[in-house]
All heavy atoms as a GROMACS GRO file, in nm:
protein
  606
    1MET      N    1  12.109  14.667  13.883
    1MET     CA    2  11.984  14.724  13.862
    1MET      C    3  11.981  14.863  13.922
    1MET      O    4  11.927  14.892  14.027
    1MET     CB    5  11.875  14.642  13.927
    1MET     CG    6  11.852  14.512  13.860
    1MET     SD    7  11.719  14.412  13.938
    1MET     CE    8  11.586  14.518  13.928
    2PRO      N    9  12.041  14.966  13.847
    2PRO     CA   10  12.047  15.103  13.900
    2PRO      C   11  11.906  15.162  13.900
    2PRO      O   12  11.827  15.142  13.816
    2PRO     CB   13  12.130  15.169  13.792
    2PRO     CG   14  12.205  15.069  13.725
    2PRO     CD   15  12.123  14.944  13.727
    3PHE      N   16  11.882  15.234  14.011
    3PHE     CA   17  11.753  15.308  14.029
    3PHE      C   18  11.795  15.451  14.057
    3PHE      O   19  11.853  15.478  14.170
    3PHE     CB   20  11.677  15.242  14.148
    3PHE     CG   21  11.540  15.309  14.173
    3PHE    CD1   22  11.428  15.253  14.111
    3PHE    CD2   23  11.527  15.417  14.250
    3PHE    CE1   24  11.305  15.316  14.124
    3PHE    CE2   25  11.406  15.479  14.272
    3PHE     CZ   26  11.292  15.426  14.205
    4VAL      N   27  11.757  15.543  13.971
    4VAL     CA   28  11.797  15.681  13.985
    4VAL      C   29  11.668  15.760  14.015
    4VAL      O   30  11.571  15.745  13.945
    4VAL     CB   31  11.857  15.731  13.862
    4VAL    CG1   32  11.895  15.885  13.869
    4VAL    CG2   33  11.979  15.646  13.818
    5GLN      N   34  11.669  15.838  14.117
    5GLN     CA   35  11.562  15.914  14.161
    5GLN      C   36  11.602  16.072  14.162
    5GLN      O   37  11.701  16.108  14.222
    5GLN     CB   38  11.505  15.878  14.298
    5GLN     CG   39  11.379  15.969  14.329
    5GLN     CD   40  11.312  15.916  14.461
    5GLN    OE1   41  11.346  15.815  14.515
    5GLN    NE2   42  11.214  15.990  14.498
    6ILE      N   43  11.523  16.146  14.086
    6ILE     CA   44  11.556  16.289  14.077
    6ILE      C   45  11.435  16.360  14.132
    6ILE      O   46  11.321  16.338  14.094
    6ILE     CB   47  11.563  16.329  13.925
    6ILE    CG1   48  11.689  16.253  13.868
    6ILE    CG2   49  11.588  16.484  13.914
    6ILE    CD1   50  11.692  16.262  13.714
    7THR      N   51  11.460  16.461  14.214
    7THR     CA   52  11.361  16.547  14.271
    7THR      C   53  11.383  16.688  14.224
    7THR      O   54  11.495  16.746  14.223
    7THR     CB   55  11.361  16.550  14.427
    7THR    OG1   56  11.348  16.411  14.468
    7THR    CG2   57  11.251  16.631  14.482
    8THR      N   58  11.277  16.748  14.161
    8THR     CA   59  11.296  16.880  14.094
    8THR      C   60  11.159  16.956  14.103
    8THR      O   61  11.063  16.902  14.149
    8THR     CB   62  11.334  16.862  13.950
    8THR    OG1   63  11.356  16.996  13.888
    8THR    CG2   64  11.232  16.790  13.871
    9TRP      N   65  11.173  17.086  14.075
    9TRP     CA   66  11.049  17.161  14.058
    9TRP      C   67  10.973  17.114  13.934
    9TRP      O   68  11.037  17.036  13.852
    9TRP     CB   69  11.077  17.305  14.041
    9TRP     CG   70  11.123  17.364  14.172
    9TRP    CD1   71  11.140  17.309  14.291
    9TRP    CD2   72  11.170  17.503  14.187
    9TRP    NE1   73  11.187  17.397  14.380
    9TRP    CE2   74  11.211  17.518  14.322
    9TRP    CE3   75  11.178  17.611  14.102
    9TRP    CZ2   76  11.254  17.640  14.373
    9TRP    CZ3   77  11.230  17.732  14.148
    9TRP    CH2   78  11.262  17.743  14.285
   10LYS      N   79  10.842  17.143  13.924
   10LYS     CA   80  10.753  17.086  13.815
   10LYS      C   81  10.829  17.125  13.680
   10LYS      O   82  10.873  17.232  13.661
   10LYS     CB   83  10.618  17.146  13.826
   10LYS     CG   84  10.529  17.100  13.711
   10LYS     CD   85  10.389  17.095  13.756
   10LYS     CE   86  10.290  17.047  13.648
   10LYS     NZ   87  10.322  16.921  13.594
   11MET      N   88  10.832  17.028  13.596
   11MET     CA   89  10.880  17.051  13.462
   11MET      C   90  10.766  17.040  13.362
   11MET      O   91  10.699  16.940  13.357
   11MET     CB   92  10.988  16.936  13.434
   11MET     CG   93  11.101  16.932  13.516
   11MET     SD   94  11.217  16.798  13.475
   11MET     CE   95  11.273  16.842  13.317
   12ASN      N   96  10.738  17.153  13.297
   12ASN     CA   97  10.623  17.160  13.216
   12ASN      C   98  10.651  17.112  13.069
   12ASN      O   99  10.557  17.089  12.989
   12ASN     CB  100  10.574  17.305  13.205
   12ASN     CG  101  10.522  17.343  13.342
   12ASN    OD1  102  10.449  17.262  13.413
   12ASN    ND2  103  10.539  17.464  13.382
   13ASP      N  104  10.773  17.098  13.033
   13ASP     CA  105  10.809  17.060  12.893
   13ASP      C  106  10.841  16.914  12.893
   13ASP      O  107  10.944  16.870  12.929
   13ASP     CB  108  10.938  17.148  12.850
   13ASP     CG  109  10.971  17.132  12.713
   13ASP    OD1  110  10.939  17.016  12.647
   13ASP    OD2  111  11.031  17.209  12.653
   14GLU      N  112  10.751  16.841  12.838
   14GLU     CA  113  10.758  16.692  12.834
   14GLU      C  114  10.877  16.647  12.743
   14GLU      O  115  10.934  16.540  12.771
   14GLU     CB  116  10.631  16.621  12.778
   14GLU     CG  117  10.519  16.621  12.883
   14GLU     CD  118  10.552  16.554  13.010
   14GLU    OE1  119  10.602  16.444  13.011
   14GLU    OE2  120  10.530  16.622  13.111
   15ALA      N  121  10.912  16.727  12.643
   15ALA     CA  122  11.027  16.689  12.559
   15ALA      C  123  11.162  16.700  12.646
   15ALA      O  124  11.241  16.613  12.633
   15ALA     CB  125  11.033  16.788  12.443
   16LYS      N  126  11.160  16.793  12.733
   16LYS     CA  127  11.280  16.814  12.817
   16LYS      C  128  11.284  16.686  12.926
   16LYS      O  129  11.396  16.642  12.954
   16LYS     CB  130  11.282  16.942  12.897
   16LYS     CG  131  11.322  17.056  12.805
   16LYS     CD  132  11.330  17.187  12.881
   16LYS     CE  133  11.366  17.302  12.785
   16LYS     NZ  134  11.380  17.433  12.865
   17VAL      N  135  11.172  16.654  12.972
   17VAL     CA  136  11.162  16.538  13.061
   17VAL      C  137  11.220  16.416  12.990
   17VAL      O  138  11.297  16.338  13.046
   17VAL     CB  139  11.026  16.521  13.119
   17VAL    CG1  140  11.018  16.388  13.201
   17VAL    CG2  141  10.975  16.639  13.204
   18LYS      N  142  11.158  16.388  12.874
   18LYS     CA  143  11.204  16.272  12.794
   18LYS      C  144  11.357  16.279  12.774
   18LYS      O  145  11.425  16.173  12.788
   18LYS     CB  146  11.130  16.274  12.670
   18LYS     CG  147  11.154  16.150  12.581
   18LYS     CD  148  11.063  16.154  12.457
   18LYS     CE  149  11.065  16.030  12.373
   18LYS     NZ  150  11.196  15.997  12.317
   19LYS      N  151  11.408  16.388  12.733
   19LYS     CA  152  11.552  16.398  12.703
   19LYS      C  153  11.636  16.375  12.833
   19LYS      O  154  11.737  16.313  12.834
   19LYS     CB  155  11.584  16.536  12.652
   19LYS     CG  156  11.733  16.564  12.621
   19LYS     CD  157  11.774  16.498  12.496
   19LYS     CE  158  11.909  16.546  12.447
   19LYS     NZ  159  12.012  16.444  12.440
   20LEU      N  160  11.594  16.420  12.944
   20LEU     CA  161  11.656  16.405  13.080
   20LEU      C  162  11.667  16.260  13.113
   20LEU      O  163  11.772  16.208  13.141
   20LEU     CB  164  11.584  16.483  13.187
   20LEU     CG  165  11.638  16.472  13.321
   20LEU    CD1  166  11.783  16.525  13.336
   20LEU    CD2  167  11.549  16.543  13.419
   21VAL      N  168  11.559  16.192  13.102
   21VAL     CA  169  11.563  16.042  13.135
   21VAL      C  170  11.641  15.968  13.040
   21VAL      O  171  11.714  15.868  13.075
   21VAL     CB  172  11.419  15.978  13.160
   21VAL    CG1  173  11.346  16.054  13.273
   21VAL    CG2  174  11.336  15.977  13.040
   22GLU      N  175  11.633  16.003  12.914
   22GLU     CA  176  11.721  15.935  12.813
   22GLU      C  177  11.867  15.956  12.834
   22GLU      O  178  11.947  15.861  12.827
   22GLU     CB  179  11.683  15.979  12.670
   22GLU     CG  180  11.547  15.931  12.624
   22GLU     CD  181  11.511  15.988  12.487
   22GLU    OE1  182  11.576  16.084  12.440
   22GLU    OE2  183  11.414  15.940  12.434
   23ASP      N  184  11.910  16.083  12.871
   23ASP     CA  185  12.048  16.114  12.894
   23ASP      C  186  12.097  16.053  13.021
   23ASP      O  187  12.207  15.995  13.023
   23ASP     CB  188  12.066  16.262  12.905
   23ASP     CG  189  12.062  16.333  12.770
   23ASP    OD1  190  12.046  16.271  12.666
   23ASP    OD2  191  12.049  16.459  12.772
   24ILE      N  192  12.013  16.047  13.129
   24ILE     CA  193  12.060  15.980  13.247
   24ILE      C  194  12.069  15.827  13.226
   24ILE      O  195  12.172  15.771  13.272
   24ILE     CB  196  11.962  16.008  13.359
   24ILE    CG1  197  11.971  16.155  13.400
   24ILE    CG2  198  11.984  15.917  13.482
   24ILE    CD1  199  11.861  16.208  13.489
   25THR      N  200  11.974  15.765  13.162
   25THR     CA  201  11.978  15.628  13.128
   25THR      C  202  12.115  15.597  13.051
   25THR      O  203  12.177  15.500  13.078
   25THR     CB  204  11.863  15.577  13.051
   25THR    OG1  205  11.741  15.606  13.134
   25THR    CG2  206  11.854  15.431  13.024
   26HIS      N  207  12.140  15.677  12.948
   26HIS     CA  208  12.252  15.652  12.866
   26HIS      C  209  12.382  15.665  12.951
   26HIS      O  210  12.477  15.581  12.937
   26HIS     CB  211  12.258  15.757  12.751
   26HIS     CG  212  12.362  15.733  12.656
   26HIS    ND1  213  12.448  15.830  12.602
   26HIS    CD2  214  12.396  15.622  12.586
   26HIS    CE1  215  12.529  15.787  12.516
   26HIS    NE2  216  12.504  15.650  12.500
   27ALA      N  217  12.391  15.765  13.038
   27ALA     CA  218  12.514  15.779  13.123
   27ALA      C  219  12.538  15.658  13.219
   27ALA      O  220  12.645  15.613  13.227
   27ALA     CB  221  12.506  15.911  13.204
   28ILE      N  222  12.423  15.610  13.272
   28ILE     CA  223  12.434  15.498  13.362
   28ILE      C  224  12.482  15.382  13.288
   28ILE      O  225  12.574  15.297  13.329
   28ILE     CB  226  12.300  15.467  13.432
   28ILE    CG1  227  12.261  15.586  13.529
   28ILE    CG2  228  12.303  15.332  13.509
   28ILE    CD1  229  12.351  15.604  13.645
   29HIS      N  230  12.418  15.358  13.169
   29HIS     CA  231  12.461  15.244  13.082
   29HIS      C  232  12.612  15.251  13.044
   29HIS      O  233  12.684  15.153  13.055
   29HIS     CB  234  12.374  15.239  12.955
   29HIS     CG  235  12.403  15.139  12.854
   29HIS    ND1  236  12.381  15.001  12.880
   29HIS    CD2  237  12.463  15.154  12.732
   29HIS    CE1  238  12.425  14.940  12.770
   29HIS    NE2  239  12.473  15.032  12.680
   30LEU      N  240  12.656  15.369  12.995
   30LEU     CA  241  12.794  15.388  12.960
   30LEU      C  242  12.892  15.367  13.071
   30LEU      O  243  12.990  15.310  13.059
   30LEU     CB  244  12.818  15.512  12.892
   30LEU     CG  245  12.765  15.550  12.759
   30LEU    CD1  246  12.788  15.694  12.722
   30LEU    CD2  247  12.831  15.453  12.657
   31HIS      N  248  12.864  15.432  13.189
   31HIS     CA  249  12.964  15.429  13.303
   31HIS      C  250  12.952  15.308  13.391
   31HIS      O  251  13.058  15.278  13.456
   31HIS     CB  252  12.944  15.563  13.376
   31HIS     CG  253  12.980  15.677  13.297
   31HIS    ND1  254  13.109  15.718  13.258
   31HIS    CD2  255  12.896  15.764  13.235
   31HIS    CE1  256  13.106  15.827  13.179
   31HIS    NE2  257  12.979  15.860  13.168
   32CYS      N  258  12.840  15.249  13.397
   32CYS     CA  259  12.820  15.134  13.497
   32CYS      C  260  12.807  14.999  13.422
   32CYS      O  261  12.823  14.894  13.475
   32CYS     CB  262  12.702  15.153  13.579
   32CYS     SG  263  12.712  15.303  13.681
   33GLY      N  264  12.781  15.012  13.296
   33GLY     CA  265  12.760  14.886  13.213
   33GLY      C  266  12.631  14.816  13.228
   33GLY      O  267  12.612  14.708  13.188
   34ALA      N  268  12.537  14.875  13.299
   34ALA     CA  269  12.405  14.816  13.327
   34ALA      C  270  12.324  14.804  13.195
   34ALA      O  271  12.332  14.898  13.117
   34ALA     CB  272  12.323  14.893  13.430
   35PRO      N  273  12.254  14.695  13.174
   35PRO     CA  274  12.170  14.680  13.058
   35PRO      C  275  12.056  14.782  13.062
   35PRO      O  276  12.010  14.815  13.171
   35PRO     CB  277  12.113  14.528  13.063
   35PRO     CG  278  12.198  14.466  13.175
   35PRO     CD  279  12.258  14.570  13.260
   36LEU      N  280  12.019  14.836  12.946
   36LEU     CA  281  11.913  14.938  12.950
   36LEU      C  282  11.789  14.894  13.019
   36LEU      O  283  11.721  14.980  13.084
   36LEU     CB  284  11.887  14.974  12.804
   36LEU     CG  285  11.994  15.046  12.728
   36LEU    CD1  286  11.950  15.078  12.585
   36LEU    CD2  287  12.031  15.179  12.793
   37ASP      N  288  11.745  14.765  13.005
   37ASP     CA  289  11.621  14.722  13.062
   37ASP      C  290  11.629  14.704  13.212
   37ASP      O  291  11.529  14.668  13.279
   37ASP     CB  292  11.569  14.596  12.993
   37ASP     CG  293  11.663  14.468  13.022
   37ASP    OD1  294  11.776  14.497  13.054
   37ASP    OD2  295  11.617  14.363  12.998
   38LYS      N  296  11.747  14.734  13.275
   38LYS     CA  297  11.754  14.718  13.419
   38LYS      C  298  11.778  14.857  13.481
   38LYS      O  299  11.802  14.865  13.607
   38LYS     CB  300  11.881  14.631  13.447
   38LYS     CG  301  11.875  14.483  13.402
   38LYS     CD  302  11.747  14.421  13.450
   38LYS     CE  303  11.744  14.273  13.398
   38LYS     NZ  304  11.611  14.215  13.420
   39ILE      N  305  11.770  14.962  13.401
   39ILE     CA  306  11.792  15.094  13.456
   39ILE      C  307  11.657  15.163  13.470
   39ILE      O  308  11.583  15.182  13.372
   39ILE     CB  309  11.878  15.183  13.357
   39ILE    CG1  310  12.016  15.114  13.344
   39ILE    CG2  311  11.903  15.330  13.419
   39ILE    CD1  312  12.103  15.178  13.231
   40SER      N  313  11.626  15.209  13.590
   40SER     CA  314  11.503  15.279  13.620
   40SER      C  315  11.535  15.427  13.661
   40SER      O  316  11.626  15.446  13.732
   40SER     CB  317  11.427  15.222  13.739
   40SER     OG  318  11.389  15.084  13.702
   41VAL      N  319  11.457  15.516  13.611
   41VAL     CA  320  11.473  15.658  13.644
   41VAL      C  321  11.333  15.714  13.680
   41VAL      O  322  11.241  15.690  13.612
   41VAL     CB  323  11.529  15.738  13.521
   41VAL    CG1  324  11.529  15.892  13.553
   41VAL    CG2  325  11.663  15.683  13.473
   42VAL      N  326  11.331  15.770  13.799
   42VAL     CA  327  11.204  15.827  13.855
   42VAL      C  328  11.227  15.977  13.875
   42VAL      O  329  11.316  16.016  13.935
   42VAL     CB  330  11.161  15.765  13.988
   42VAL    CG1  331  11.042  15.831  14.045
   42VAL    CG2  332  11.141  15.607  13.970
   43ILE      N  333  11.131  16.050  13.830
   43ILE     CA  334  11.139  16.194  13.847
   43ILE      C  335  11.015  16.241  13.940
   43ILE      O  336  10.904  16.210  13.903
   43ILE     CB  337  11.120  16.281  13.721
   43ILE    CG1  338  11.244  16.245  13.629
   43ILE    CG2  339  11.110  16.428  13.753
   43ILE    CD1  340  11.233  16.317  13.494
   44SER      N  341  11.049  16.294  14.057
   44SER     CA  342  10.950  16.336  14.144
   44SER      C  343  10.948  16.490  14.146
   44SER      O  344  11.052  16.554  14.159
   44SER     CB  345  10.986  16.301  14.289
   44SER     OG  346  10.996  16.165  14.307
   45GLU      N  347  10.835  16.554  14.122
   45GLU     CA  348  10.816  16.692  14.098
   45GLU      C  349  10.761  16.751  14.223
   45GLU      O  350  10.658  16.698  14.281
   45GLU     CB  351  10.737  16.730  13.975
   45GLU     CG  352  10.802  16.679  13.849
   45GLU     CD  353  10.714  16.708  13.727
   45GLU    OE1  354  10.598  16.694  13.738
   45GLU    OE2  355  10.778  16.745  13.621
   46LEU      N  356  10.813  16.865  14.267
   46LEU     CA  357  10.765  16.936  14.384
   46LEU      C  358  10.722  17.077  14.349
   46LEU      O  359  10.782  17.143  14.259
   46LEU     CB  360  10.880  16.954  14.494
   46LEU     CG  361  10.929  16.819  14.553
   46LEU    CD1  362  11.039  16.857  14.647
   46LEU    CD2  363  10.823  16.750  14.631
   47SER      N  364  10.627  17.127  14.424
   47SER     CA  365  10.585  17.265  14.416
   47SER      C  366  10.698  17.349  14.480
   47SER      O  367  10.752  17.310  14.573
   47SER     CB  368  10.456  17.285  14.491
   47SER     OG  369  10.434  17.425  14.509
   48PRO      N  370  10.731  17.460  14.416
   48PRO     CA  371  10.830  17.555  14.479
   48PRO      C  372  10.809  17.583  14.630
   48PRO      O  373  10.902  17.606  14.705
   48PRO     CB  374  10.835  17.678  14.393
   48PRO     CG  375  10.792  17.625  14.261
   48PRO     CD  376  10.690  17.520  14.291
   49SER      N  377  10.676  17.583  14.669
   49SER     CA  378  10.642  17.617  14.800
   49SER      C  379  10.676  17.504  14.896
   49SER      O  380  10.656  17.518  15.020
   49SER     CB  381  10.493  17.655  14.820
   49SER     OG  382  10.419  17.540  14.784
   50ARG      N  383  10.724  17.386  14.845
   50ARG     CA  384  10.756  17.271  14.928
   50ARG      C  385  10.904  17.239  14.913
   50ARG      O  386  10.946  17.135  14.945
   50ARG     CB  387  10.670  17.151  14.886
   50ARG     CG  388  10.525  17.167  14.901
   50ARG     CD  389  10.493  17.185  15.047
   50ARG     NE  390  10.351  17.192  15.072
   50ARG     CZ  391  10.285  17.307  15.091
   50ARG    NH1  392  10.349  17.422  15.096
   50ARG    NH2  393  10.156  17.306  15.106
   51TRP      N  394  10.984  17.341  14.876
   51TRP     CA  395  11.132  17.331  14.851
   51TRP      C  396  11.195  17.451  14.913
   51TRP      O  397  11.149  17.566  14.891
   51TRP     CB  398  11.149  17.316  14.704
   51TRP     CG  399  11.292  17.312  14.656
   51TRP    CD1  400  11.393  17.402  14.680
   51TRP    CD2  401  11.350  17.221  14.564
   51TRP    NE1  402  11.505  17.371  14.612
   51TRP    CE2  403  11.483  17.255  14.538
   51TRP    CE3  404  11.295  17.106  14.500
   51TRP    CZ2  405  11.569  17.181  14.456
   51TRP    CZ3  406  11.379  17.038  14.418
   51TRP    CH2  407  11.506  17.070  14.393
   52SER      N  408  11.306  17.429  14.976
   52SER     CA  409  11.375  17.552  15.027
   52SER      C  410  11.526  17.533  15.017
   52SER      O  411  11.573  17.409  15.019
   52SER     CB  412  11.339  17.594  15.162
   52SER     OG  413  11.406  17.501  15.259
   53ASP      N  414  11.597  17.637  15.002
   53ASP     CA  415  11.747  17.643  15.003
   53ASP      C  416  11.780  17.749  15.102
   53ASP      O  417  11.712  17.863  15.093
   53ASP     CB  418  11.814  17.675  14.876
   53ASP     CG  419  11.812  17.551  14.779
   53ASP    OD1  420  11.813  17.435  14.827
   53ASP    OD2  421  11.822  17.569  14.662
   54ALA      N  422  11.867  17.726  15.199
   54ALA     CA  423  11.900  17.820  15.305
   54ALA      C  424  11.788  17.874  15.378
   54ALA      O  425  11.778  17.989  15.428
   54ALA     CB  426  11.981  17.941  15.237
   55GLY      N  427  11.680  17.790  15.393
   55GLY     CA  428  11.564  17.828  15.467
   55GLY      C  429  11.462  17.923  15.395
   55GLY      O  430  11.369  17.970  15.450
   56ILE      N  431  11.488  17.949  15.267
   56ILE     CA  432  11.401  18.031  15.182
   56ILE      C  433  11.319  17.944  15.086
   56ILE      O  434  11.376  17.866  15.012
   56ILE     CB  435  11.482  18.131  15.110
   56ILE    CG1  436  11.571  18.220  15.195
   56ILE    CG2  437  11.392  18.221  15.016
   56ILE    CD1  438  11.502  18.300  15.291
   57LEU      N  439  11.190  17.956  15.097
   57LEU     CA  440  11.101  17.875  15.003
   57LEU      C  441  11.119  17.920  14.860
   57LEU      O  442  11.150  18.030  14.827
   57LEU     CB  443  10.959  17.888  15.032
   57LEU     CG  444  10.912  17.827  15.169
   57LEU    CD1  445  10.768  17.865  15.205
   57LEU    CD2  446  10.924  17.677  15.162
   58GLY      N  447  11.119  17.813  14.775
   58GLY     CA  448  11.138  17.840  14.628
   58GLY      C  449  11.026  17.935  14.572
   58GLY      O  450  11.053  18.003  14.469
   59SER      N  451  10.915  17.945  14.645
   59SER     CA  452  10.806  18.033  14.595
   59SER      C  453  10.828  18.182  14.643
   59SER      O  454  10.763  18.267  14.600
   59SER     CB  455  10.668  17.983  14.649
   59SER     OG  456  10.673  17.969  14.788
   60ASP      N  457  10.927  18.197  14.732
   60ASP     CA  458  10.954  18.341  14.785
   60ASP      C  459  11.018  18.420  14.673
   60ASP      O  460  11.117  18.372  14.606
   60ASP     CB  461  11.054  18.328  14.905
   60ASP     CG  462  11.074  18.452  14.971
   60ASP    OD1  463  11.103  18.559  14.909
   60ASP    OD2  464  11.046  18.450  15.097
   61GLU      N  465  10.972  18.545  14.659
   61GLU     CA  466  11.027  18.628  14.544
   61GLU      C  467  11.182  18.660  14.570
   61GLU      O  468  11.246  18.691  14.471
   61GLU     CB  469  10.947  18.762  14.536
   61GLU     CG  470  10.958  18.846  14.657
   61GLU     CD  471  10.870  18.966  14.652
   61GLU    OE1  472  10.766  18.967  14.580
   61GLU    OE2  473  10.911  19.071  14.704
   62THR      N  474  11.225  18.643  14.691
   62THR     CA  475  11.373  18.677  14.722
   62THR      C  476  11.449  18.544  14.700
   62THR      O  477  11.573  18.552  14.720
   62THR     CB  478  11.396  18.729  14.850
   62THR    OG1  479  11.358  18.634  14.954
   62THR    CG2  480  11.312  18.855  14.869
   63PHE      N  481  11.390  18.432  14.659
   63PHE     CA  482  11.466  18.309  14.653
   63PHE      C  483  11.597  18.314  14.575
   63PHE      O  484  11.700  18.266  14.613
   63PHE     CB  485  11.378  18.191  14.594
   63PHE     CG  486  11.445  18.064  14.593
   63PHE    CD1  487  11.453  17.978  14.695
   63PHE    CD2  488  11.505  18.022  14.466
   63PHE    CE1  489  11.522  17.853  14.683
   63PHE    CE2  490  11.572  17.902  14.461
   63PHE     CZ  491  11.575  17.813  14.567
   64PRO      N  492  11.594  18.374  14.452
   64PRO     CA  493  11.724  18.370  14.374
   64PRO      C  494  11.844  18.432  14.447
   64PRO      O  495  11.958  18.378  14.427
   64PRO     CB  496  11.689  18.454  14.252
   64PRO     CG  497  11.537  18.446  14.233
   64PRO     CD  498  11.490  18.438  14.382
   65THR      N  499  11.823  18.528  14.535
   65THR     CA  500  11.936  18.587  14.604
   65THR      C  501  11.949  18.537  14.749
   65THR      O  502  12.057  18.489  14.786
   65THR     CB  503  11.925  18.740  14.614
   65THR    OG1  504  11.801  18.773  14.675
   65THR    CG2  505  11.935  18.803  14.479
   66GLN      N  506  11.842  18.530  14.821
   66GLN     CA  507  11.842  18.481  14.960
   66GLN      C  508  11.878  18.334  14.972
   66GLN      O  509  11.933  18.297  15.077
   66GLN     CB  510  11.713  18.524  15.036
   66GLN     CG  511  11.698  18.673  15.057
   66GLN     CD  512  11.817  18.723  15.138
   66GLN    OE1  513  11.848  18.685  15.244
   66GLN    NE2  514  11.883  18.825  15.081
   67SER      N  515  11.850  18.258  14.877
   67SER     CA  516  11.887  18.113  14.892
   67SER      C  517  12.038  18.096  14.883
   67SER      O  518  12.087  17.979  14.901
   67SER     CB  519  11.816  18.033  14.782
   67SER     OG  520  11.856  18.071  14.656
   68ARG      N  521  12.114  18.202  14.852
   68ARG     CA  522  12.263  18.182  14.846
   68ARG      C  523  12.331  18.235  14.966
   68ARG      O  524  12.449  18.224  14.981
   68ARG     CB  525  12.314  18.263  14.722
   68ARG     CG  526  12.247  18.229  14.589
   68ARG     CD  527  12.287  18.078  14.556
   68ARG     NE  528  12.219  18.042  14.427
   68ARG     CZ  529  12.120  17.949  14.421
   68ARG    NH1  530  12.077  17.898  14.530
   68ARG    NH2  531  12.064  17.921  14.310
   69ARG      N  532  12.249  18.280  15.063
   69ARG     CA  533  12.307  18.329  15.185
   69ARG      C  534  12.378  18.232  15.261
   69ARG      O  535  12.354  18.111  15.259
   69ARG     CB  536  12.207  18.401  15.278
   69ARG     CG  537  12.102  18.300  15.330
   69ARG     CD  538  11.985  18.370  15.396
   69ARG     NE  539  11.888  18.274  15.445
   69ARG     CZ  540  11.804  18.295  15.541
   69ARG    NH1  541  11.785  18.417  15.581
   69ARG    NH2  542  11.719  18.201  15.580
   70LYS      N  543  12.480  18.265  15.344
   70LYS     CA  544  12.562  18.177  15.422
   70LYS      C  545  12.523  18.177  15.566
   70LYS      O  546  12.565  18.084  15.641
   70LYS     CB  547  12.716  18.207  15.410
   70LYS     CG  548  12.763  18.217  15.266
   70LYS     CD  549  12.757  18.074  15.209
   70LYS     CE  550  12.814  18.085  15.066
   70LYS     NZ  551  12.775  17.980  14.976
   71ASN      N  552  12.452  18.276  15.611
   71ASN     CA  553  12.411  18.285  15.750
   71ASN      C  554  12.284  18.373  15.761
   71ASN      O  555  12.241  18.437  15.664
   71ASN     CB  556  12.518  18.343  15.840
   71ASN     CG  557  12.569  18.477  15.798
   71ASN    OD1  558  12.495  18.573  15.791
   71ASN    ND2  559  12.702  18.485  15.772
   72TYR      N  560  12.218  18.372  15.876
   72TYR     CA  561  12.090  18.447  15.898
   72TYR      C  562  12.108  18.602  15.888
   72TYR      O  563  12.016  18.668  15.855
   72TYR     CB  564  12.021  18.410  16.019
   72TYR     CG  565  11.943  18.278  15.993
   72TYR    CD1  566  11.994  18.155  16.041
   72TYR    CD2  567  11.822  18.274  15.943
   72TYR    CE1  568  11.932  18.038  16.022
   72TYR    CE2  569  11.756  18.153  15.912
   72TYR     CZ  570  11.814  18.035  15.960
   72TYR     OH  571  11.743  17.918  15.940
   73GLU      N  572  12.226  18.647  15.920
   73GLU     CA  573  12.249  18.794  15.928
   73GLU      C  574  12.268  18.851  15.788
   73GLU      O  575  12.251  18.970  15.762
   73GLU     CB  576  12.371  18.827  16.014
   73GLU     CG  577  12.342  18.802  16.163
   73GLU     CD  578  12.349  18.652  16.194
   73GLU    OE1  579  12.424  18.579  16.136
   73GLU    OE2  580  12.271  18.614  16.290
   74GLU      N  581  12.313  18.763  15.692
   74GLU     CA  582  12.364  18.810  15.560
   74GLU      C  583  12.230  18.844  15.474
   74GLU      O  584  12.141  18.763  15.455
   74GLU     CB  585  12.436  18.704  15.492
   74GLU     CG  586  12.492  18.732  15.356
   74GLU     CD  587  12.573  18.624  15.299
   74GLU    OE1  588  12.594  18.518  15.364
   74GLU    OE2  589  12.614  18.633  15.190
   75LYS      N  590  12.235  18.964  15.417
   75LYS     CA  591  12.122  19.000  15.325
   75LYS      C  592  12.194  19.022  15.183
   75LYS      O  593  12.282  19.102  15.172
   75LYS     CB  594  12.058  19.133  15.364
   75LYS     CG  595  11.985  19.124  15.494
   75LYS     CD  596  11.853  19.053  15.484
   75LYS     CE  597  11.774  19.067  15.607
   75LYS     NZ  598  11.662  18.983  15.613
   76LEU      N  599  12.148  18.947  15.090
   76LEU     CA  600  12.214  18.955  14.958
   76LEU      C  601  12.132  19.047  14.874
   76LEU      O  602  12.020  19.074  14.886
   76LEU     CB  603  12.230  18.811  14.888
   76LEU     CG  604  12.302  18.710  14.964
   76LEU    CD1  605  12.293  18.573  14.890
   76LEU    CD2  606  12.451  18.756  14.971
   0.00000   0.00000   0.00000
């Protein structure tokens, strides 16, 4: 009974959400052999202001570069 949980920023395109859960279900079925009716996929959506990489909030305008930093002294 595979249970897959995905945490991501808000996804506004329902077609993409549907495709994502279908593709994940298919991959689990193919690679693990689990019956389709036993595979659960849950998507938890977060606001960018509640997510960070390298200590930089996703809502910060510098996120694309500063979230790749390796230390606090590094400015990208």
